[in-house]
N, CA, C and O atoms as a GROMACS GRO file, in nm:
protein
  536
    1MET      N    1   5.065  13.666  -6.659
    1MET     CA    2   4.945  13.688  -6.737
    1MET      C    3   4.937  13.836  -6.769
    1MET      O    4   4.959  13.921  -6.683
    2THR      N    5   4.906  13.866  -6.892
    2THR     CA    6   4.893  14.006  -6.933
    2THR      C    7   4.758  14.062  -6.886
    2THR      O    8   4.666  13.986  -6.855
    3ARG      N    9   4.749  14.193  -6.881
    3ARG     CA   10   4.623  14.257  -6.843
    3ARG      C   11   4.514  14.220  -6.943
    3ARG      O   12   4.399  14.198  -6.905
    4LYS      N   13   4.549  14.213  -7.070
    4LYS     CA   14   4.450  14.176  -7.172
    4LYS      C   15   4.396  14.036  -7.145
    4LYS      O   16   4.275  14.015  -7.153
    5THR      N   17   4.482  13.942  -7.113
    5THR     CA   18   4.438  13.805  -7.083
    5THR      C   19   4.351  13.803  -6.957
    5THR      O   20   4.248  13.737  -6.954
    6PHE      N   21   4.394  13.877  -6.854
    6PHE     CA   22   4.317  13.884  -6.731
    6PHE      C   23   4.176  13.940  -6.756
    6PHE      O   24   4.077  13.884  -6.710
    7LEU      N   25   4.169  14.051  -6.830
    7LEU     CA   26   4.039  14.110  -6.860
    7LEU      C   27   3.954  14.019  -6.948
    7LEU      O   28   3.832  14.018  -6.936
    8THR      N   29   4.017  13.944  -7.037
    8THR     CA   30   3.944  13.848  -7.120
    8THR      C   31   3.885  13.737  -7.033
    8THR      O   32   3.768  13.702  -7.049
    9LEU      N   33   3.965  13.683  -6.942
    9LEU     CA   34   3.914  13.578  -6.853
    9LEU      C   35   3.802  13.632  -6.763
    9LEU      O   36   3.700  13.567  -6.744
   10HIS      N   37   3.823  13.752  -6.710
   10HIS     CA   38   3.720  13.817  -6.629
   10HIS      C   39   3.591  13.832  -6.711
   10HIS      O   40   3.482  13.806  -6.660
   11ALA      N   41   3.604  13.875  -6.834
   11ALA     CA   42   3.487  13.895  -6.921
   11ALA      C   43   3.414  13.764  -6.947
   11ALA      O   44   3.291  13.759  -6.940
   12VAL      N   45   3.488  13.659  -6.977
   12VAL     CA   46   3.425  13.529  -7.006
   12VAL      C   47   3.348  13.479  -6.883
   12VAL      O   48   3.234  13.434  -6.895
   13VAL      N   49   3.410  13.488  -6.766
   13VAL     CA   50   3.342  13.446  -6.643
   13VAL      C   51   3.219  13.531  -6.619
   13VAL      O   52   3.112  13.479  -6.587
   14ALA      N   53   3.233  13.663  -6.633
   14ALA     CA   54   3.120  13.753  -6.610
   14ALA      C   55   3.006  13.726  -6.708
   14ALA      O   56   2.889  13.726  -6.669
   15LEU      N   57   3.040  13.702  -6.833
   15LEU     CA   58   2.936  13.673  -6.932
   15LEU      C   59   2.866  13.540  -6.905
   15LEU      O   60   2.744  13.530  -6.919
   16LEU      N   61   2.942  13.439  -6.865
   16LEU     CA   62   2.882  13.309  -6.835
   16LEU      C   63   2.793  13.316  -6.710
   16LEU      O   64   2.679  13.268  -6.712
   17VAL      N   65   2.845  13.374  -6.603
   17VAL     CA   66   2.767  13.385  -6.480
   17VAL      C   67   2.645  13.474  -6.504
   17VAL      O   68   2.535  13.443  -6.458
   18GLY      N   69   2.665  13.583  -6.575
   18GLY     CA   70   2.554  13.672  -6.606
   18GLY      C   71   2.446  13.603  -6.688
   18GLY      O   72   2.327  13.622  -6.664
   19ALA      N   73   2.488  13.522  -6.784
   19ALA     CA   74   2.391  13.449  -6.867
   19ALA      C   75   2.311  13.349  -6.785
   19ALA      O   76   2.191  13.335  -6.804
   20VAL      N   77   2.378  13.279  -6.693
   20VAL     CA   78   2.307  13.183  -6.607
   20VAL      C   79   2.210  13.256  -6.515
   20VAL      O   80   2.095  13.216  -6.500
   21ALA      N   81   2.257  13.365  -6.454
   21ALA     CA   82   2.170  13.441  -6.362
   21ALA      C   83   2.051  13.500  -6.437
   21ALA      O   84   1.941  13.508  -6.382
   22LEU      N   85   2.071  13.541  -6.559
   22LEU     CA   86   1.963  13.601  -6.637
   22LEU      C   87   1.865  13.495  -6.688
   22LEU      O   88   1.743  13.514  -6.680
   23SER      N   89   1.917  13.385  -6.738
   23SER     CA   90   1.830  13.285  -6.802
   23SER      C   91   1.778  13.178  -6.708
   23SER      O   92   1.673  13.119  -6.734
   24ALA      N   93   1.848  13.153  -6.598
   24ALA     CA   94   1.806  13.046  -6.506
   24ALA      C   95   1.830  13.087  -6.361
   24ALA      O   96   1.904  13.020  -6.289
   25PRO      N   97   1.768  13.196  -6.317
   25PRO     CA   98   1.794  13.242  -6.180
   25PRO      C   99   1.750  13.141  -6.074
   25PRO      O  100   1.812  13.132  -5.968
   26GLY      N  101   1.644  13.067  -6.101
   26GLY     CA  102   1.598  12.966  -6.006
   26GLY      C  103   1.703  12.858  -5.986
   26GLY      O  104   1.725  12.813  -5.873
   27TYR      N  105   1.767  12.815  -6.095
   27TYR     CA  106   1.875  12.716  -6.084
   27TYR      C  107   1.990  12.773  -6.002
   27TYR      O  108   2.044  12.704  -5.916
   28LEU      N  109   2.027  12.896  -6.027
   28LEU     CA  110   2.138  12.958  -5.955
   28LEU      C  111   2.106  12.968  -5.806
   28LEU      O  112   2.190  12.936  -5.722
   29ILE      N  113   1.986  13.011  -5.775
   29ILE     CA  114   1.947  13.030  -5.635
   29ILE      C  115   1.929  12.896  -5.563
   29ILE      O  116   1.990  12.872  -5.458
   30ALA      N  117   1.847  12.808  -5.619
   30ALA     CA  118   1.815  12.681  -5.552
   30ALA      C  119   1.923  12.576  -5.574
   30ALA      O  120   1.961  12.506  -5.480
   31GLY      N  121   1.972  12.564  -5.698
   31GLY     CA  122   2.067  12.458  -5.730
   31GLY      C  123   2.208  12.486  -5.685
   31GLY      O  124   2.273  12.401  -5.625
   32VAL      N  125   2.257  12.604  -5.714
   32VAL     CA  126   2.396  12.638  -5.682
   32VAL      C  127   2.408  12.692  -5.540
   32VAL      O  128   2.492  12.646  -5.462
   33LYS      N  129   2.324  12.788  -5.507
   33LYS     CA  130   2.332  12.852  -5.376
   33LYS      C  131   2.262  12.772  -5.267
   33LYS      O  132   2.283  12.797  -5.148
   34GLN      N  133   2.178  12.676  -5.309
   34GLN     CA  134   2.101  12.593  -5.216
   34GLN      C  135   2.020  12.680  -5.120
   34GLN      O  136   2.016  12.656  -4.999
   35ALA      N  137   1.955  12.782  -5.177
   35ALA     CA  138   1.872  12.874  -5.100
   35ALA      C  139   1.729  12.867  -5.153
   35ALA      O  140   1.703  12.817  -5.262
   36GLN      N  141   1.639  12.917  -5.073
   36GLN     CA  142   1.499  12.919  -5.113
   36GLN      C  143   1.479  13.024  -5.221
   36GLN      O  144   1.528  13.137  -5.209
   37THR      N  145   1.407  12.988  -5.324
   37THR     CA  146   1.381  13.082  -5.433
   37THR      C  147   1.238  13.134  -5.422
   37THR      O  148   1.152  13.077  -5.356
   38SER      N  149   1.218  13.244  -5.490
   38SER     CA  150   1.085  13.306  -5.494
   38SER      C  151   1.080  13.388  -5.622
   38SER      O  152   1.185  13.415  -5.682
   39PRO      N  153   0.962  13.429  -5.665
   39PRO     CA  154   0.955  13.515  -5.784
   39PRO      C  155   1.039  13.643  -5.768
   39PRO      O  156   1.105  13.686  -5.862
   40ALA      N  157   1.036  13.704  -5.650
   40ALA     CA  158   1.114  13.826  -5.628
   40ALA      C  159   1.264  13.797  -5.635
   40ALA      O  160   1.340  13.875  -5.692
   41ALA      N  161   1.306  13.685  -5.577
   41ALA     CA  162   1.448  13.648  -5.581
   41ALA      C  163   1.492  13.622  -5.725
   41ALA      O  164   1.604  13.656  -5.763
   42GLU      N  165   1.405  13.563  -5.804
   42GLU     CA  166   1.440  13.537  -5.944
   42GLU      C  167   1.450  13.667  -6.024
   42GLU      O  168   1.536  13.679  -6.111
   43VAL      N  169   1.364  13.764  -5.995
   43VAL     CA  170   1.375  13.894  -6.061
   43VAL      C  171   1.509  13.959  -6.025
   43VAL      O  172   1.578  14.013  -6.112
   44MET      N  173   1.544  13.954  -5.897
   44MET     CA  174   1.672  14.012  -5.856
   44MET      C  175   1.789  13.936  -5.919
   44MET      O  176   1.890  13.996  -5.957
   45GLY      N  177   1.776  13.804  -5.930
   45GLY     CA  178   1.879  13.724  -5.995
   45GLY      C  179   1.898  13.766  -6.140
   45GLY      O  180   2.011  13.776  -6.188
   46ARG      N  181   1.789  13.790  -6.210
   46ARG     CA  182   1.798  13.835  -6.349
   46ARG      C  183   1.863  13.974  -6.357
   46ARG      O  184   1.944  14.001  -6.445
   47THR      N  185   1.826  14.061  -6.264
   47THR     CA  186   1.885  14.196  -6.261
   47THR      C  187   2.035  14.187  -6.241
   47THR      O  188   2.111  14.254  -6.310
   48VAL      N  189   2.078  14.104  -6.146
   48VAL     CA  190   2.221  14.086  -6.122
   48VAL      C  191   2.287  14.025  -6.244
   48VAL      O  192   2.400  14.062  -6.278
   49GLY      N  193   2.219  13.933  -6.311
   49GLY     CA  194   2.274  13.873  -6.432
   49GLY      C  195   2.304  13.977  -6.539
   49GLY      O  196   2.409  13.973  -6.603
   50VAL      N  197   2.210  14.069  -6.559
   50VAL     CA  198   2.232  14.176  -6.657
   50VAL      C  199   2.352  14.261  -6.617
   50VAL      O  200   2.436  14.294  -6.701
   51LEU      N  201   2.360  14.296  -6.490
   51LEU     CA  202   2.471  14.381  -6.444
   51LEU      C  203   2.606  14.310  -6.458
   51LEU      O  204   2.703  14.371  -6.503
   52ILE      N  205   2.611  14.183  -6.421
   52ILE     CA  206   2.737  14.108  -6.433
   52ILE      C  207   2.776  14.092  -6.580
   52ILE      O  208   2.893  14.111  -6.615
   53ALA      N  209   2.681  14.058  -6.664
   53ALA     CA  210   2.711  14.043  -6.807
   53ALA      C  211   2.759  14.176  -6.866
   53ALA      O  212   2.849  14.178  -6.950
   54THR      N  213   2.700  14.285  -6.822
   54THR     CA  214   2.743  14.417  -6.870
   54THR      C  215   2.888  14.445  -6.833
   54THR      O  216   2.963  14.503  -6.912
   55MET      N  217   2.929  14.405  -6.712
   55MET     CA  218   3.069  14.421  -6.674
   55MET      C  219   3.159  14.337  -6.764
   55MET      O  220   3.271  14.378  -6.796
   56GLY      N  221   3.111  14.221  -6.806
   56GLY     CA  222   3.187  14.138  -6.899
   56GLY      C  223   3.203  14.205  -7.034
   56GLY      O  224   3.311  14.202  -7.093
   57VAL      N  225   3.096  14.267  -7.083
   57VAL     CA  226   3.103  14.339  -7.210
   57VAL      C  227   3.202  14.456  -7.199
   57VAL      O  228   3.280  14.479  -7.290
   58LEU      N  229   3.197  14.527  -7.088
   58LEU     CA  230   3.292  14.638  -7.067
   58LEU      C  231   3.436  14.587  -7.069
   58LEU      O  232   3.522  14.646  -7.134
   59ALA      N  233   3.461  14.478  -6.998
   59ALA     CA  234   3.597  14.423  -6.994
   59ALA      C  235   3.644  14.382  -7.134
   59ALA      O  236   3.758  14.406  -7.171
   60LEU      N  237   3.555  14.318  -7.211
   60LEU     CA  238   3.592  14.282  -7.349
   60LEU      C  239   3.619  14.406  -7.434
   60LEU      O  240   3.708  14.406  -7.520
   61SER      N  241   3.542  14.511  -7.410
   61SER     CA  242   3.554  14.633  -7.490
   61SER      C  243   3.686  14.706  -7.467
   61SER      O  244   3.739  14.768  -7.559
   62VAL      N  245   3.739  14.699  -7.345
   62VAL     CA  246   3.860  14.776  -7.314
   62VAL      C  247   3.985  14.690  -7.296
   62VAL      O  248   4.092  14.744  -7.268
   63ARG      N  249   3.975  14.561  -7.313
   63ARG     CA  250   4.087  14.471  -7.281
   63ARG      C  251   4.214  14.501  -7.359
   63ARG      O  252   4.323  14.472  -7.312
   64SER      N  253   4.201  14.558  -7.479
   64SER     CA  254   4.320  14.588  -7.559
   64SER      C  255   4.369  14.732  -7.542
   64SER      O  256   4.470  14.770  -7.601
   65HIS      N  257   4.300  14.810  -7.462
   65HIS     CA  258   4.339  14.950  -7.443
   65HIS      C  259   4.464  14.960  -7.356
   65HIS      O  260   4.487  14.877  -7.268
   66GLY      N  261   4.543  15.061  -7.382
   66GLY     CA  262   4.662  15.084  -7.304
   66GLY      C  263   4.631  15.158  -7.175
   66GLY      O  264   4.516  15.184  -7.141
   67ASP      N  265   4.738  15.191  -7.104
   67ASP     CA  266   4.724  15.268  -6.982
   67ASP      C  267   4.661  15.403  -7.012
   67ASP      O  268   4.701  15.472  -7.106
   68SER      N  269   4.564  15.440  -6.933
   68SER     CA  270   4.497  15.569  -6.950
   68SER      C  271   4.414  15.596  -6.825
   68SER      O  272   4.390  15.505  -6.746
   69PRO      N  273   4.372  15.719  -6.808
   69PRO     CA  274   4.282  15.747  -6.695
   69PRO      C  275   4.153  15.666  -6.703
   69PRO      O  276   4.100  15.624  -6.601
   70THR      N  277   4.104  15.642  -6.824
   70THR     CA  278   3.982  15.563  -6.840
   70THR      C  279   4.006  15.418  -6.797
   70THR      O  280   3.923  15.360  -6.727
   71MET      N  281   4.118  15.360  -6.840
   71MET     CA  282   4.149  15.222  -6.799
   71MET      C  283   4.164  15.215  -6.648
   71MET      O  284   4.118  15.119  -6.586
   72ARG      N  285   4.227  15.313  -6.589
   72ARG     CA  286   4.241  15.316  -6.444
   72ARG      C  287   4.102  15.316  -6.378
   72ARG      O  288   4.079  15.245  -6.280
   73SER      N  289   4.010  15.395  -6.432
   73SER     CA  290   3.874  15.401  -6.378
   73SER      C  291   3.802  15.267  -6.392
   73SER      O  292   3.731  15.224  -6.301
   74VAL      N  293   3.820  15.202  -6.505
   74VAL     CA  294   3.758  15.071  -6.526
   74VAL      C  295   3.812  14.970  -6.426
   74VAL      O  296   3.735  14.893  -6.367
   75LEU      N  297   3.943  14.969  -6.406
   75LEU     CA  298   4.004  14.876  -6.310
   75LEU      C  299   3.957  14.906  -6.168
   75LEU      O  300   3.926  14.814  -6.092
   76TRP      N  301   3.953  15.034  -6.131
   76TRP     CA  302   3.906  15.073  -5.997
   76TRP      C  303   3.761  15.032  -5.976
   76TRP      O  304   3.726  14.977  -5.871
   77ALA      N  305   3.676  15.057  -6.073
   77ALA     CA  306   3.534  15.021  -6.061
   77ALA      C  307   3.519  14.870  -6.043
   77ALA      O  308   3.439  14.825  -5.961
   78ASN      N  309   3.596  14.793  -6.118
   78ASN     CA  310   3.590  14.647  -6.104
   78ASN      C  311   3.643  14.601  -5.969
   78ASN      O  312   3.588  14.510  -5.908
   79LEU      N  313   3.750  14.664  -5.922
   79LEU     CA  314   3.803  14.630  -5.789
   79LEU      C  315   3.698  14.660  -5.682
   79LEU      O  316   3.674  14.576  -5.595
   80LEU      N  317   3.638  14.776  -5.688
   80LEU     CA  318   3.536  14.811  -5.589
   80LEU      C  319   3.418  14.715  -5.594
   80LEU      O  320   3.362  14.678  -5.491
   81LEU      N  321   3.379  14.675  -5.715
   81LEU     CA  322   3.271  14.578  -5.730
   81LEU      C  323   3.307  14.446  -5.661
   81LEU      O  324   3.227  14.391  -5.586
   82GLN      N  325   3.428  14.396  -5.687
   82GLN     CA  326   3.470  14.268  -5.626
   82GLN      C  327   3.474  14.279  -5.474
   82GLN      O  328   3.431  14.187  -5.404
   83LEU      N  329   3.525  14.390  -5.422
   83LEU     CA  330   3.533  14.407  -5.277
   83LEU      C  331   3.394  14.422  -5.214
   83LEU      O  332   3.371  14.374  -5.103
   84ALA      N  333   3.303  14.487  -5.284
   84ALA     CA  334   3.167  14.505  -5.231
   84ALA      C  335   3.090  14.373  -5.233
   84ALA      O  336   3.011  14.346  -5.142
   85ILE      N  337   3.110  14.292  -5.335
   85ILE     CA  338   3.040  14.164  -5.346
   85ILE      C  339   3.099  14.059  -5.252
   85ILE      O  340   3.028  13.969  -5.206
   86LEU      N  341   3.227  14.070  -5.225
   86LEU     CA  342   3.301  13.968  -5.151
   86LEU      C  343   3.232  13.920  -5.023
   86LEU      O  344   3.223  13.798  -5.004
   87PRO      N  345   3.184  14.005  -4.934
   87PRO     CA  346   3.128  13.954  -4.809
   87PRO      C  347   2.983  13.905  -4.818
   87PRO      O  348   2.933  13.844  -4.723
   88ILE      N  349   2.915  13.928  -4.929
   88ILE     CA  350   2.771  13.899  -4.935
   88ILE      C  351   2.742  13.750  -4.918
   88ILE      O  352   2.659  13.714  -4.835
   89ASP      N  353   2.808  13.664  -4.993
   89ASP     CA  354   2.781  13.520  -4.983
   89ASP      C  355   2.824  13.461  -4.848
   89ASP      O  356   2.748  13.385  -4.790
   90PRO      N  357   2.943  13.493  -4.795
   90PRO     CA  358   2.977  13.440  -4.663
   90PRO      C  359   2.878  13.485  -4.553
   90PRO      O  360   2.846  13.407  -4.464
   91ILE      N  361   2.832  13.609  -4.561
   91ILE     CA  362   2.734  13.656  -4.464
   91ILE      C  363   2.603  13.579  -4.478
   91ILE      O  364   2.541  13.543  -4.378
   92ALA      N  365   2.561  13.552  -4.601
   92ALA     CA  366   2.440  13.473  -4.624
   92ALA      C  367   2.456  13.332  -4.568
   92ALA      O  368   2.362  13.276  -4.512
   93TYR      N  369   2.574  13.276  -4.582
   93TYR     CA  370   2.600  13.142  -4.527
   93TYR      C  371   2.593  13.146  -4.374
   93TYR      O  372   2.529  13.061  -4.312
   94LEU      N  373   2.659  13.244  -4.313
   94LEU     CA  374   2.660  13.255  -4.167
   94LEU      C  375   2.520  13.282  -4.112
   94LEU      O  376   2.488  13.243  -4.000
   95ALA      N  377   2.436  13.350  -4.190
   95ALA     CA  378   2.300  13.381  -4.147
   95ALA      C  379   2.205  13.263  -4.170
   95ALA      O  380   2.090  13.268  -4.127
   96GLY      N  381   2.251  13.157  -4.239
   96GLY     CA  382   2.167  13.042  -4.264
   96GLY      C  383   2.088  13.048  -4.394
   96GLY      O  384   2.007  12.960  -4.421
   97THR      N  385   2.111  13.152  -4.474
   97THR     CA  386   2.042  13.163  -4.603
   97THR      C  387   2.098  13.061  -4.701
   97THR      O  388   2.022  12.997  -4.774
   98PHE      N  389   2.229  13.046  -4.702
   98PHE     CA  390   2.295  12.943  -4.782
   98PHE      C  391   2.334  12.830  -4.687
   98PHE      O  392   2.362  12.854  -4.569
   99HIS      N  393   2.335  12.704  -4.740
   99HIS     CA  394   2.346  12.591  -4.650
   99HIS      C  395   2.468  12.503  -4.669
   99HIS      O  396   2.480  12.402  -4.600
  100SER      N  397   2.558  12.538  -4.758
  100SER     CA  398   2.678  12.454  -4.776
  100SER      C  399   2.796  12.542  -4.813
  100SER      O  400   2.780  12.654  -4.861
  101LEU      N  401   2.914  12.488  -4.792
  101LEU     CA  402   3.036  12.561  -4.831
  101LEU      C  403   3.036  12.588  -4.981
  101LEU      O  404   3.084  12.692  -5.025
  102GLY      N  405   2.984  12.494  -5.058
  102GLY     CA  406   2.980  12.510  -5.203
  102GLY      C  407   2.889  12.622  -5.248
  102GLY      O  408   2.899  12.669  -5.362
  103SER      N  409   2.799  12.666  -5.159
  103SER     CA  410   2.708  12.774  -5.196
  103SER      C  411   2.775  12.911  -5.191
  103SER      O  412   2.722  13.007  -5.246
  104PHE      N  413   2.891  12.919  -5.126
  104PHE     CA  414   2.958  13.050  -5.119
  104PHE      C  415   3.109  13.045  -5.142
  104PHE      O  416   3.165  13.144  -5.189
  105LEU      N  417   3.174  12.937  -5.111
  105LEU     CA  418   3.320  12.934  -5.118
  105LEU      C  419   3.375  12.956  -5.259
  105LEU      O  420   3.469  13.035  -5.273
  106PRO      N  421   3.322  12.892  -5.363
  106PRO     CA  422   3.377  12.918  -5.497
  106PRO      C  423   3.366  13.066  -5.538
  106PRO      O  424   3.462  13.123  -5.590
  107ASN      N  425   3.250  13.127  -5.512
  107ASN     CA  426   3.234  13.269  -5.546
  107ASN      C  427   3.329  13.356  -5.466
  107ASN      O  428   3.388  13.450  -5.518
  108THR      N  429   3.342  13.325  -5.337
  108THR     CA  430   3.429  13.405  -5.251
  108THR      C  431   3.573  13.399  -5.301
  108THR      O  432   3.641  13.501  -5.308
  109LEU      N  433   3.619  13.280  -5.336
  109LEU     CA  434   3.755  13.266  -5.389
  109LEU      C  435   3.770  13.338  -5.523
  109LEU      O  436   3.873  13.399  -5.549
  110LEU      N  437   3.667  13.330  -5.607
  110LEU     CA  438   3.671  13.400  -5.735
  110LEU      C  439   3.681  13.551  -5.714
  110LEU      O  440   3.760  13.618  -5.780
  111HIS      N  441   3.601  13.606  -5.622
  111HIS     CA  442   3.605  13.750  -5.596
  111HIS      C  443   3.740  13.792  -5.538
  111HIS      O  444   3.791  13.900  -5.570
  112LEU      N  445   3.799  13.709  -5.454
  112LEU     CA  446   3.933  13.738  -5.401
  112LEU      C  447   4.037  13.738  -5.513
  112LEU      O  448   4.121  13.828  -5.520
  113ALA      N  449   4.030  13.639  -5.600
  113ALA     CA  450   4.125  13.631  -5.711
  113ALA      C  451   4.110  13.751  -5.806
  113ALA      O  452   4.209  13.811  -5.847
  114LEU      N  453   3.986  13.784  -5.839
  114LEU     CA  454   3.963  13.898  -5.928
  114LEU      C  455   4.007  14.029  -5.863
  114LEU      O  456   4.071  14.112  -5.928
  115ALA      N  457   3.974  14.047  -5.736
  115ALA     CA  458   4.017  14.169  -5.667
  115ALA      C  459   4.169  14.178  -5.667
  115ALA      O  460   4.225  14.285  -5.690
  116SER      N  461   4.236  14.067  -5.641
  116SER     CA  462   4.383  14.066  -5.643
  116SER      C  463   4.437  14.103  -5.780
  116SER      O  464   4.534  14.178  -5.791
  117GLY      N  465   4.374  14.052  -5.884
  117GLY     CA  466   4.416  14.086  -6.020
  117GLY      C  467   4.398  14.234  -6.050
  117GLY      O  468   4.486  14.297  -6.108
  118PHE      N  469   4.284  14.288  -6.010
  118PHE     CA  470   4.262  14.431  -6.035
  118PHE      C  471   4.363  14.516  -5.957
  118PHE      O  472   4.411  14.617  -6.009
  119VAL      N  473   4.395  14.477  -5.833
  119VAL     CA  474   4.498  14.548  -5.756
  119VAL      C  475   4.631  14.539  -5.829
  119VAL      O  476   4.702  14.640  -5.843
  120PHE      N  477   4.666  14.420  -5.875
  120PHE     CA  478   4.794  14.401  -5.944
  120PHE      C  479   4.804  14.492  -6.067
  120PHE      O  480   4.904  14.561  -6.085
  121TYR      N  481   4.700  14.492  -6.150
  121TYR     CA  482   4.707  14.571  -6.273
  121TYR      C  483   4.695  14.720  -6.247
  121TYR      O  484   4.746  14.800  -6.326
  122LEU      N  485   4.630  14.759  -6.140
  122LEU     CA  486   4.630  14.901  -6.103
  122LEU      C  487   4.770  14.944  -6.059
  122LEU      O  488   4.816  15.051  -6.096
  123ARG      N  489   4.835  14.862  -5.981
  123ARG     CA  490   4.971  14.894  -5.934
  123ARG      C  491   5.072  14.890  -6.049
  123ARG      O  492   5.171  14.962  -6.047
  124ASP      N  493   5.046  14.805  -6.148
  124ASP     CA  494   5.136  14.788  -6.262
  124ASP      C  495   5.121  14.901  -6.364
  124ASP      O  496   5.208  14.922  -6.448
  125MET      N  497   5.010  14.972  -6.357
  125MET     CA  498   4.982  15.078  -6.454
  125MET      C  499   5.082  15.192  -6.439
  125MET      O  500   5.120  15.229  -6.327
  126ARG      N  501   5.123  15.247  -6.551
  126ARG     CA  502   5.215  15.362  -6.548
  126ARG      C  503   5.146  15.478  -6.478
  126ARG      O  504   5.034  15.516  -6.513
  127VAL      N  505   5.214  15.534  -6.380
  127VAL     CA  506   5.158  15.643  -6.302
  127VAL      C  507   5.138  15.767  -6.389
  127VAL      O  508   5.039  15.838  -6.374
  128SER      N  509   5.231  15.792  -6.479
  128SER     CA  510   5.222  15.913  -6.561
  128SER      C  511   5.097  15.917  -6.647
  128SER      O  512   5.046  16.024  -6.677
  129SER      N  513   5.047  15.798  -6.687
  129SER     CA  514   4.928  15.798  -6.773
  129SER      C  515   4.806  15.850  -6.698
  129SER      O  516   4.716  15.908  -6.759
  130ALA      N  517   4.802  15.829  -6.567
  130ALA     CA  518   4.688  15.874  -6.488
  130ALA      C  519   4.689  16.026  -6.474
  130ALA      O  520   4.585  16.088  -6.451
  131ALA      N  521   4.805  16.086  -6.488
  131ALA     CA  522   4.816  16.231  -6.473
  131ALA      C  523   4.785  16.305  -6.603
  131ALA      O  524   4.770  16.427  -6.602
  132ASN      N  525   4.776  16.235  -6.713
  132ASN     CA  526   4.754  16.297  -6.844
  132ASN      C  527   4.606  16.315  -6.875
  132ASN      O  528   4.561  16.280  -6.984
  133VAL      N  529   4.533  16.369  -6.783
  133VAL     CA  530   4.391  16.392  -6.806
  133VAL      C  531   4.375  16.516  -6.891
  133VAL      O  532   4.430  16.621  -6.860
  134SER      N  533   4.298  16.503  -6.998
  134SER     CA  534   4.280  16.617  -7.090
  134SER      C  535   4.173  16.708  -7.040
  134SER      O  536   4.144  16.810  -7.104
   0.00000   0.00000   0.00000
């Protein structure tokens, strides 16, 4: 898979998840995560939806760009995001906030796959391009 294809898939997933979190946070919290919802939780769900969708827009915006310090930064930021998000759902499950494997396992696997992809494309990037900072 090319980096462009990977970033396109990442963008589509981010835009879809972001749209659901923004437009139907109660469904995401109660229906998908099987957790108790509240007005505050729905506000946070919408906030997360905007942030995730924004990452999708960024990925679509740079998916055709070549190796550069900026592309390296975009890949690093996305990798750090995936690694930071990765433990949140499993911890919620272990704490009893989420009540089924389906409430966290698909997201956890998605974050692992995305993190692996970002690592792969960071390692695949030409080293010399990172040194050409103007």
